[in-house]
N, C-alpha and C positions, 0 to 999 in steps of 0.2 A: 536464837537456834543454833543447833550445831551444825558441823561442816557436813556429817555423816546424812543427817536430817536433811538439809539443804541440797545435797547430791539427789536422794530417793525422792524430794521433789522433784526435781529437775527430771529426773528419768522418766516419772509419772507424768509430767506434765508434756513432754514429748511426745511420749506415746498415745497421749489423749489427741494430741493434736493431729495424728494420721495414724491411725489405728488399723489399717487392714493390711491383712497380711496372707495373699495365696488362700481363699475358701472357693468353695463352688457355688455358693449361693449369691448372685450378683443381680445387678441391673437389668431388667427385661426376664427375669425369672416371677413365676407365680409367688405369691407373698404365702409365708408359713401359715399354717393353721393356729398355731401352738398361739394359746392367751394366757395370760397371768393366772395363775391358780387364784390368788389373794387381789382382790380391789383394796386398795384404802380409801381411794376417792372418786366418785364419780360412777357411772356404769359401765357395765363391763360390755366390751365389742363381742358381742356372737356370730354377727355376718356381716361382710361387708357390704356396703351399699356403694354401687358403682357412681352415683351422685355426687359422693362424699371423696376426699383426698385424705388418707388417714398418714400421719406423722407416728410410727412407732420408735420410740426413743427409749435409750438405755443409760443407767446412771445407777451412783451409791451415794449414800450420804456425806461419805469417808471421802469420796475425790473430789477435791478441790475445785478442778476444772468443771466438772459438771453440774454443783453447787453455783458457779458462776454461770452457768447458760441458763438457770431459772428465772429472772427477768425476761429473758430472750424469749422464751419458750410462752412465758404467761404471756407475753405481747404478742407473739403471731397467735397466741389462741383468742384472744382478746380481740384483736384486728379481724380474725379469718374464723374464727368459729362460726359465725352466721351468715358465713359464705361457703361454707362447706368443708374446711378444717376440723379434723378430728385430731386431737393431741391426747396420746396415750403415754406415758412414760412409767417405765419399769424400773424397780430397783432389783438389779441383778449382784451376785457375788456378795451377798450378806445372808446373814443369818438370822439377825433379832428383826422379826415383825415388828414388836413394838416399840424399837427404837425409831425406825423408818415413820410408823404411823405417827408416833409423838414429833418426829421433824417435819413430817408434813403440815399439823396440824398445828405446830408452830409458825410456819410462813403464812397459813391465815389465806388471804384474798390475795397474796403475792405470788401464789402457787393454785391458781385456780380449776387448769386441767385435771384430766383423768390421771390418777396414778396407781400402779398396780405393783404386786410382790412377787416377785419368781419363786416362790416357795419349794416346787417340786423342779426347779432346775428347767422345765421344759422349754423355758423362751430361750434362756441361753443357748441350748442346745439347737436349738430347731432355728434361730435367729444368728447369736452371735458367731458358734462353735460354727456354723454352717457355713458364714460368710469368711470363717479364718481372721476374725476379730479380734484382738485381743488387749483392746484400751478404751475406755468411757472417758467423756460422753460419746455415743453413737447412733446415730438415728436411720431408719429407713423409710422413704416417702412411697406409700403404695396408691395408686388408682386403679381402677377398673380391674382390682385384684390382682396386678403386677406392682415390681418393685421400678420404680422409675427414676429413684436417685437414691443414692446411698454414702453418710459421709459424718463428719463432724456437724454438730447442730448450726455451730457459726456461721457457717455457709449459707444456711438460709435467710437470705433476706428477703422484703418486702415483695420485690419486684420478682424473683423466684417464684416464690408461693402463688403470688397475683397470676404470673402465667400459667402454671400449673392448672389453677382454679379456670382460668378462660379458656385453657386448652391451647395457648400457643407457645408452651414450654418446648426449648428443641433439646432432643436427648443428645444429637451431637455434639452441639455447642457446649454442652454441659459436660461431656466425655472429654472437649480440648480443654476445658476448664481445669477439670479433677486429672489429668495428664501434666499440666503446669504446676498444681498445686503436690501433685507426687516429686515432681524435678525440685522443688522448692522444699518440701521434706526432706528430702535426702540432704540438702546443702545445710539445714538445718540441725540434721543429726549429726554430723561433722562435727558443726560448730561446736553446738550443746556438749558432743563428746570431750573436745578440747578446752572448753571452757571447765570440764568438772574436772580433768586432768590437770588444770591450771590451778582451781582452786584447793584441790586436794594436797596439791605441793607448795598451797601458800606462796605462789606468784601471783602478789596480787594486782601490778601494773598491767602483766601479761593479761588476768583474768578481764580486767577492767575494758581493755581492749577488744578483746573477743566479745564481752557481753554488747559493746555499741556493733559490732559486725550480726550478733545473733538478731537484734531488734528489728531490722529491718525483715527480715523473714518470718516473723511470728505475726499473725494476723493480730491487728489492732485492738481486739476487743479481747487478747487474751496475755496481752502483755501484763496491765495492771501491778496487782500486788505481788505477784510472784519477781517481776524484774524490781519490785522495790527493795524487795527480799533480798535477791542478790546481793546491787546496790550497798545496801545496808552492811551484807556480811563481809563486802570487799573492804568496806570505809573502816570495820572491827578489825578487819585483819592490819590493816594501815595503821590503825591506833585510836580510829574513831568511832566509841560506841554510841555515840548520841541517836542516831538513826534507830537501830537497832532495838536499843533500849523504849525508845517511844513506840516503835512496832510490839515488844513485849508486852509494856505497861496497858497497849489496846489491847492486845489478848488476852492479858488476864482480866482484866475490866468486863469483858465479853462473857468471860468463865468463871466470873465469880462468886457463882452460886454451886462449882463443881469442886468438891475438892480433891478428888485425884487430881485433877487439871491447873490446881494450885500447887498443890504441892510440888509437881513434876515441874512448874515453872521454878517453882523457889530453889527447887533440887540444881537445877540445871544453872540458875543463874549464881549458884554457890560451889559448884564443882568443875562446871567446864573449863578446860585448861585457855578456850578462847577467851575468856574474860580475867585470866590472872592478869592480877597489876590496877583492873579498872573495872572491879565488881561493884555493881550497885546491890550492895547490902541492904539498901533502904527498901526498895521494892522485893529484893528476895525475904526479906522479913516481913512484909506487909503480905503476901503471898503465903506464906509459911503460917502468919498467925491466922488468915481465914481459914485454912486448909485445919488445922487445929480444932477450931470452933466449930466447924462443920464436919468433919470425920467422927467416925465413931469404929470402937471395936481395935482390932489389929491394923487396920487403917489410920485409925489416930496414932497408934504408936509409930508409923514410918511417919506422920506430918509432924509429932514430936522431936523423933529423931533428926529432921531435917533442920525445926527449927532452933535446936541445941547444936546444930553444926555452924548455922548463919552466927547465933548467938556468941558461939567460941570466936569467930571470925572478927565480930565488931570488939571482942578484946571481954565481954561480958561473961568469964570464965565461971565464974561460979553458978550464973544463972544458968549457964549451959551445961554444967553436970546436974544440975536440978532436973532440966527439963529430960536431960538423956534417961537418968536413974526414971522419970515417971515415964518415959518411954518403955524402959525394961519391963518395970512392974505390968504394963497392960499388955504385951507383946505375947504372940502365942510362940510355941517353942522353935517354929522353925525360923522365928527372928532372933529371937533371943543371943542366940552366941555371936552374933555381928553385931547386937546391939551393946552386949555386955565388953566387946573387944573395944570400941570406940569410946565407952564408959572410963576404962580403965586406962586408955589412951588419954582421955583428956584430965583423968585423975595427975596424970603425969606431966601435964603444960603440954600436947602433944596433940595434932588434931590428924588421923591417919587419912590417907590418901583415899580418894576415888579412882577407880578406874573406867576408862570410856561411858562419864556421863553422854544422858541424853535429853532432850529437851522434848515436848509436848505431847508425850506418849509415856500416859499414867500406865500402861501396864508393865514398865522397865521396873518402877517404883514402887 
């Protein structure tokens, strides 16, 4: 994981923790009438039933914190569905309906609640934009036609849902809790900003100190993977890549059938300056080889280019030149000039530098 991609993840993470910024729609207002134009899973909600409580939740497949909330939402649905809770999770800020459908299907019974797709953006406009929300996941609890709560789904625990269903929920107490959460969010934003600056400046001791100050401000359910990733990045900066290589290897295994993702991982391992002097070329070669086997057409040319670079770094220069020539032979016209430049350089015994490499974003490679 590169510094840039990590800081982007940190920014997304912070915005997801408390994403409300000055909209008109809020607690006490009638629930908007908008519903997902497309239902990926489950029945559509055409009319609100006063005997039920509805959780309208918003998410996206690309949003790590959203995906992290799926087990929590599934648990709420299973425990309280028979008692009157209806969970509808709508995918927003996405264009590929098929990708969302495939994701949901892949989750199977681990995502058993209703799922919609905001094909016409009506849900985004009527709910999120109206409430001034610019981060997800985000949810709205609706009872008897009115919004009685809004916020991050992690805040919805069994006690709260139970009190809503039995009529003992206290809006004033909830407002007080929300105010405390907002105050904590401001402290969190300040600390995260300082952490980001320290990591960008490669001040690793300072970053480690700031991370320890950040953790108590982050909901326990939200720490997990991202916290470990930050620690691994700091350790890498200090010269210990073991943790981050373990994390990358795990991610590579999880995406072993994805040619683009394998190529992106291999490319980053081979080019990211953060790994200079301690590159895991064995893992890079493994991912690049898988990518070459899976890829087709121009995509395969990019994979061969990556593998050629790795072989060159491994000292296998003849094999590298052969692979680079193969990449050049099957590349389209837009890619050929760069591949030819690399091939010419390899023949002279020099590997051309690559500027600003990125990992885990196959669109970049």
